[in-house]
C-alpha positions as a printed Julia matrix, in Angstrom:
455×3 Matrix{Float64}:
 -12.67   12.09  -13.23
 -13.66   13.45   -9.82
 -10.98   14.59   -7.44
 -10.64   12.48   -4.35
 -10.37   13.15   -0.68
 -10.63    9.9     1.26
 -12.34   11.33    4.27
 -15.51   12.29    2.45
 -16.39    8.57    2.36
 -15.41    8.05    6.0
 -18.36    8.81    8.28
 -18.72    7.72   11.89
 -16.92    4.38   11.6
 -13.77    6.0    10.28
 -14.0     9.1    12.43
 -13.72    6.79   15.43
 -10.45    5.42   14.09
  -8.45    8.33   15.44
 -10.14   10.44   18.06
 -10.2    14.13   17.32
  -8.79   13.6    13.82
  -9.3    16.67   11.67
 -10.99   15.02    8.71
 -11.99   16.78    5.54
 -15.59   16.82    4.38
 -17.4    17.64    1.2
 -15.71   18.07   -2.16
 -11.98   18.17   -2.77
 -10.18   21.11   -1.23
  -8.1    23.45   -3.36
  -5.68   25.15   -0.98
  -2.55   26.83   -2.39
   0.6    24.91   -1.5
   3.67   26.88   -0.45
   5.87   24.12   -1.84
   4.33   24.33   -5.29
   4.81   28.09   -5.26
   8.5    27.61   -4.38
   8.98   25.31   -7.36
   8.31   28.26   -9.64
  10.46   30.72   -7.71
  13.79   28.9    -7.8
  14.36   29.34  -11.53
  13.26   25.85  -12.52
   9.56   25.17  -13.07
   9.99   21.38  -13.16
   8.53   19.26  -10.37
  11.52   17.4    -8.97
  10.93   13.76   -8.01
  12.92   11.38   -5.82
  12.39    7.62   -6.02
  12.94    5.81   -2.71
  12.84    2.07   -3.35
  13.96    1.04   -6.83
  12.42   -2.41   -7.23
   9.77   -3.36   -9.76
   6.93   -1.39   -8.18
   9.08    1.65   -7.59
  10.33    1.6   -11.16
   6.75    1.35  -12.42
   5.61    4.19  -10.19
   8.5     6.36  -11.38
   7.57    5.66  -15.01
   3.98    6.67  -14.28
   5.08    9.87  -12.55
   7.29   10.73  -15.51
   4.41   10.01  -17.92
   2.13   12.7   -16.52
   1.28   15.88  -18.4
   3.23   17.98  -15.94
   6.83   19.13  -16.21
   8.29   16.34  -14.08
  11.94   15.51  -13.59
  13.47   12.52  -11.76
  16.49   13.92   -9.91
  17.36   11.41   -7.18
  17.15    7.69   -6.45
  17.65    5.8    -3.2
  17.75    2.12   -2.35
  19.5    -0.13    0.12
  21.22   -1.83   -2.82
  23.11   -0.12   -5.63
  22.24   -2.82   -8.17
  18.56   -1.98   -7.75
  19.21    1.65   -8.61
  21.22    0.65  -11.65
  18.65   -1.8   -13.01
  15.79    0.63  -12.38
  17.54    3.52  -14.1
  18.54    1.32  -17.04
  14.92    0.34  -17.6
  13.6     3.89  -17.25
  16.11    5.07  -19.85
  15.52    2.15  -22.21
  12.46    3.48  -24.0
  10.38    0.5   -22.86
   9.02    2.27  -19.78
   6.11    4.69  -19.61
   2.9     5.1   -21.56
   4.59    5.73  -24.9
   3.0     9.19  -25.16
   5.92   10.85  -23.38
   9.64   10.24  -23.82
  10.32    9.73  -20.14
  14.05    9.29  -20.69
  14.22   13.03  -21.44
  12.79   13.68  -17.98
  15.51   11.83  -16.1
  18.4    13.81  -14.65
  19.89   11.64  -11.91
  23.51   12.61  -11.42
  25.92   10.04  -10.0
  26.13   11.93   -6.72
  22.33   11.73   -6.43
  22.22    7.92   -6.38
  22.08    7.1    -2.71
  22.5     3.67   -1.1
  22.18    2.29    2.4
  19.71    2.59    5.22
  19.86    6.4     5.42
  19.76    6.95    1.66
  16.13    8.04    1.78
  16.88   11.2     3.76
  19.35   12.44    1.15
  17.08   11.7    -1.81
  14.02   13.26   -0.19
  15.95   16.49    0.41
  16.4    17.02   -3.35
  12.76   16.6    -4.37
   9.38   18.31   -4.4
   7.53   14.98   -4.65
   8.81   11.69   -3.25
   7.81    8.19   -4.32
   8.04    5.74   -1.4
   8.14    2.17   -2.72
  10.56    0.23   -0.52
   9.36   -2.93    1.28
   6.52   -1.71    3.5
   8.29   -2.27    6.8
  10.28    0.9     6.09
   7.23    2.96    5.09
   6.54    4.59    8.49
  10.03    6.06    8.91
  10.23    7.12    5.27
   6.8     8.75    5.37
   7.66   10.56    8.61
  10.83   11.95    7.05
   9.11   13.06    3.85
   6.47   14.9     5.9
   9.13   16.4     8.16
  10.92   17.75    5.08
   7.64   19.13    3.7
   7.33   17.05    0.53
   4.31   15.87   -1.44
   4.14   12.09   -1.39
   3.12    9.04   -3.35
   3.54    5.92   -1.23
   2.66    2.35   -1.94
   0.47    0.2     0.19
   0.59   -1.2     2.83
   1.86    1.69    4.88
   3.2    -0.43    7.76
   3.59   -4.03    8.91
   2.68   -3.71   12.6
   0.44   -1.6    14.82
   3.22    0.68   16.13
   4.05    1.48   12.5
   0.41    2.26   11.73
   0.28    4.67   14.65
   3.4     6.44   13.38
   1.79    6.85    9.97
  -1.38    8.24   11.52
   0.58   10.84   13.47
   2.56   11.85   10.37
  -0.67   11.97    8.34
  -2.04   14.63   10.66
   1.15   16.64   10.25
   0.93   16.28    6.46
  -2.56   17.78    6.55
  -1.38   20.68    8.68
   1.41   21.33    6.17
  -1.02   20.97    3.23
   1.03   18.19    1.64
  -0.7    16.05   -0.97
  -0.44   12.36   -0.1
  -1.6     9.62   -2.46
  -1.47    5.95   -1.46
  -1.31    3.19   -4.07
  -4.73    1.74   -3.33
  -5.53    2.43   -6.95
  -9.08    1.07   -6.97
 -10.08    4.48   -5.56
  -8.86    5.95   -8.85
 -10.46    3.34  -11.1
 -13.66    4.38  -12.91
 -15.3     0.98  -12.51
 -14.92    1.0    -8.73
 -15.67    4.67   -8.24
 -19.09    4.52   -9.94
 -19.9     1.13   -8.38
 -19.22    2.28   -4.83
 -20.97    5.58   -5.44
 -24.15    3.74   -6.43
 -23.89    1.37   -3.47
 -23.53    4.34   -1.11
 -26.56    5.94   -2.78
 -28.65    2.9    -1.76
 -28.9     1.06   -5.09
 -28.92   -2.34   -3.32
 -30.0    -1.24    0.16
 -28.0    -1.83    3.32
 -24.88   -4.0     2.96
 -25.51   -7.21    4.93
 -22.46   -9.25    3.97
 -19.61   -9.42    1.52
 -16.75  -11.53    0.2
 -13.31  -10.28   -0.76
 -10.7   -12.54   -2.37
  -7.08  -12.49   -3.46
  -6.48  -16.13   -4.3
  -3.56  -16.75   -6.65
  -0.57  -18.99   -7.24
   1.8   -16.67   -5.39
   4.7   -14.37   -6.17
   8.46  -14.48   -6.65
  10.92  -16.01   -4.19
  14.66  -15.29   -3.9
  16.58  -18.36   -2.77
  19.5   -17.78   -0.46
  21.76  -20.09   -2.48
  21.06  -18.16   -5.68
  21.6   -14.79   -4.03
  24.88  -15.86   -2.49
  26.08  -17.39   -5.75
  25.37  -14.12   -7.57
  27.06  -12.1    -4.82
  30.06  -14.42   -4.62
  29.87  -14.41   -0.83
  27.68  -15.25    2.12
  25.0   -12.7     2.92
  24.33  -11.38    6.38
  20.92  -12.38    7.7
  19.75   -8.78    7.33
  20.77   -8.63    3.69
  19.2   -11.98    2.88
  15.88  -11.06    4.45
  15.83   -7.71    2.64
  16.6    -9.36   -0.7
  13.84  -11.92   -0.09
  11.62   -9.45    1.7
   8.22  -10.83    0.78
   8.57  -13.76    3.19
   9.36  -11.87    6.41
   6.71  -10.05    8.38
   8.8    -7.09    9.52
   9.3    -6.22    5.87
   6.12   -7.48    4.17
   3.45   -8.1     6.78
   2.45  -11.41    5.08
   0.51  -11.48    1.82
  -2.74  -10.74    3.66
  -1.21   -7.33    4.31
   0.96   -6.72    1.25
  -1.54   -7.89   -1.39
  -4.97   -8.67    0.04
  -5.09   -5.14    1.47
  -6.58   -4.01   -1.86
  -9.7    -6.14   -1.35
  -9.98   -5.33    2.34
  -9.77   -1.64    1.5
 -12.71   -2.06   -0.89
 -14.71   -3.72    1.89
 -14.04   -0.78    4.2
 -14.86    1.66    1.41
 -18.2     0.0     0.71
 -19.0    -0.3     4.42
 -17.93    3.3     5.19
 -15.88    2.1     8.12
 -13.5    -0.48    9.49
 -14.28   -3.84   11.14
 -14.56   -4.01   14.91
 -13.67   -7.7    15.3
 -11.96  -10.46   13.35
 -11.56  -14.21   13.71
 -10.15  -16.68   11.25
  -7.75  -19.44   10.34
  -4.69  -19.94    8.21
  -1.43  -21.77    7.8
   1.2   -22.99    5.37
   0.94  -26.22    3.45
   2.77  -25.53    0.18
   5.4   -22.88    0.89
   7.27  -24.6     3.7
  10.98  -24.43    2.82
  13.58  -22.1     4.35
  13.32  -19.62    1.47
   9.65  -19.03    2.3
  10.51  -17.42    5.61
   7.73  -17.2     8.17
   4.56  -16.2     6.31
   1.43  -18.29    5.73
   0.28  -19.41    2.3
  -3.45  -19.13    3.08
  -5.74  -17.07    5.3
  -9.49  -16.99    5.88
 -10.94  -14.22    8.05
 -14.45  -13.25    9.1
 -14.55   -9.51    9.76
 -17.43   -8.14   11.81
 -18.46   -4.5    11.32
 -20.14   -2.19   13.81
 -23.62   -2.75   12.37
 -23.27   -6.53   12.77
 -22.62   -7.28    9.1
 -19.85   -9.67    8.11
 -17.25   -9.56    5.36
 -15.63  -12.89    4.5
 -12.03  -12.66    3.4
  -9.87  -15.19    1.56
  -6.29  -14.96    0.33
  -4.15  -17.83   -0.86
  -0.76  -18.4    -2.5
  -0.88  -21.99   -3.71
  -0.03  -23.14   -7.26
  -2.68  -25.16   -9.06
  -5.6   -23.65   -7.15
  -8.49  -21.45   -8.25
  -7.43  -17.88   -9.02
  -9.92  -15.26   -7.82
  -9.16  -11.6    -7.17
 -12.47   -9.83   -6.67
 -15.05   -8.37   -4.29
 -18.8    -8.8    -3.98
 -21.53   -7.67   -1.58
 -25.07   -8.63   -0.62
 -27.52   -5.84    0.11
 -31.0    -5.81    1.61
 -32.49   -4.89   -1.8
 -30.06   -6.45   -4.23
 -26.47   -7.48   -4.74
 -23.12   -6.32   -6.11
 -21.77   -9.65   -7.39
 -18.56   -8.21   -8.81
 -16.93   -4.8    -9.28
 -18.95   -2.67  -11.69
 -22.07   -4.85  -11.56
 -25.3    -4.36   -9.58
 -28.42   -6.57   -9.49
 -31.86   -6.02   -8.0
 -33.29   -8.4    -5.4
 -35.04  -10.23   -8.21
 -31.83  -10.58  -10.2
 -32.43   -7.97  -12.89
 -29.5    -5.83  -13.87
 -29.33   -2.36  -12.31
 -25.92   -1.37  -13.58
 -23.04   -2.9   -15.51
 -19.93   -0.89  -16.12
 -18.58   -0.62  -19.63
 -14.86   -0.31  -19.12
 -13.8     0.24  -22.71
 -11.6     3.28  -22.81
 -11.19    3.55  -19.05
  -7.83    5.06  -18.12
  -5.25    3.0   -16.23
  -5.85    3.72  -12.53
  -2.13    3.34  -11.77
  -1.52    6.23  -14.16
  -4.55    8.22  -13.0
  -3.34    8.4    -9.4
  -0.09    9.99  -10.58
  -1.81   12.25  -13.1
  -4.04   13.67  -10.4
  -1.28   14.02   -7.8
   1.08   15.89  -10.11
  -1.69   18.09  -11.46
  -2.48   19.15   -7.9
   1.18   19.86   -7.16
   1.63   21.84  -10.38
  -1.42   23.99   -9.61
  -0.5    24.51   -5.99
  -3.7    22.77   -4.82
  -4.12   20.61   -1.73
  -6.45   17.81   -2.83
  -5.26   14.45   -1.52
  -5.02   13.16    2.04
  -4.91    9.4     1.49
  -2.56    8.43    4.32
  -5.23    7.89    6.95
  -7.27    5.64    4.69
  -4.07    3.75    3.86
  -3.47    3.27    7.57
  -7.04    2.03    8.12
  -6.72   -0.51    5.31
  -3.32   -1.6     6.59
  -4.6    -2.02   10.14
  -7.53   -4.08    8.86
  -5.09   -6.46    7.18
  -2.83   -6.61   10.24
  -5.85   -7.41   12.43
  -6.7   -10.22   10.04
  -3.17  -11.56   10.37
  -3.42  -11.37   14.15
  -6.6   -13.45   13.98
  -5.17  -16.14   11.69
  -1.83  -16.38   13.47
  -3.4   -16.67   16.92
  -6.6   -18.55   16.1
  -8.37  -16.16   18.45
 -10.86  -13.35   18.03
  -9.27   -9.91   18.11
 -11.04   -6.56   18.4
 -10.05   -3.35   16.65
  -8.87   -1.39   19.68
  -6.73   -4.26   20.93
  -5.16   -4.64   17.5
  -4.53   -0.92   17.0
  -3.01   -0.5    20.46
  -0.74   -3.55   20.17
   2.85   -2.95   21.23
   4.17   -5.89   19.2
   6.93   -4.23   17.17
   8.31   -6.4    14.36
  11.16   -4.06   13.42
  14.81   -4.88   14.21
  16.58   -3.02   17.0
  18.65   -1.09   14.45
  18.97   -0.77   10.7
  22.48   -1.99    9.91
  23.77   -4.85    7.8
  25.04   -6.67   10.9
  21.89   -6.26   12.99
  19.99   -9.5    13.42
  16.26   -9.36   12.59
  13.96  -10.62   15.34
  12.99  -13.82   13.47
  15.96  -16.08   12.71
  16.33  -19.55   11.18
  16.85  -22.6    13.36
  19.62  -25.15   12.94
  17.6   -26.79   10.18
  17.46  -23.5     8.28
  13.72  -23.13    8.83
  12.18  -20.0    10.28
   9.67  -20.26   13.15
   6.08  -19.71   12.03
   2.93  -18.78   13.89
   0.99  -21.64   15.49
  -2.74  -20.91   15.95
  -3.76  -21.44   19.55
  -0.19  -20.88   20.74
   1.13  -17.72   19.11
   0.49  -14.4    20.8
   0.02  -12.23   17.73
  -0.48   -8.82   19.38
């Protein structure tokens, strides 16, 4: 499978995202990494890994890292909550995790003193590793990514990479530093590592269906988990602080999640940008909450519709929904001047005859591929992956969509990117109050289109 450097599919539209950004061009770069060389000089040729964020996604990412062909060792774990570390480690050691081709339990060496909890746990875990896996709720991603870059580590981080524009700007600045330090950075937008998408987009870029005139991108589903305050407090045997409750039920608070348009629908929006070779310049849309309206559903919407306008005048129509009993559709499709791409891996001529249909039998798991390729690059001392900027572009696209649906107004890219609306709390302590709090009725205030200033 071809090596990937995001910037080779980012022409003028993406170059304008950050002025004077030093983007890579052409094929993947193979630049010796000083860090990889050090790994083999300290008497231990294993690639040491730290997991920061030990929930379900973090545990899965750790299992994939430990399933690679390289000599990988998990040496440190960090999470705000000790029970998350314990449950993650128990699963990784159980024999149920991983691909089955590698006994990942033999690759785990996390001493008790290397299990770190609290808000500053990430700094201690990162210090022990060569590669860090950043999989906490995305609101923490900018500060964790900054620290990993500062300490000179290779990085796998999940999407989205921020929940507000100030966070995106922090990631962009750290991304430039990561490039200067020749640190491999892979972001969990795994469609870029999926054979079906890679060939499909390659053919679209080669002109198989002409110019892209419009597109549709969907993540419509019944929704995800919810952690009820009453259940959490019963299990804890005490009342939770507001900070702890919101972090335990993080999906429903924007400073942590960014709303499902950002946390989940980002995958589809990233594909739109990938196909269009750029980011949208304007967005307008609508959204709200009709089903998830109780206090345990925080402040986020349960449906969004956004029309994104790109620089060439084309439109991409975006839908995401979390409503039980509704149509489930997670897909992308595009209309070209000489044909169409009705679904990933499928191309039709203008007359409807089939140009290409991907046969996915035997395709590797893209979640595993992204780790295989990252750890191969680290082991060889190569600098191949600079995904952080693309992750920031995709994240900002989703945030701009949220700004449009929350406000009911049209928002342009520069206004969105330069927004000073910071969703993060004033400090990261258990007693600090987040910026959005419940009213006397227990309900959290939600955006009101036409009233809310969303940027």
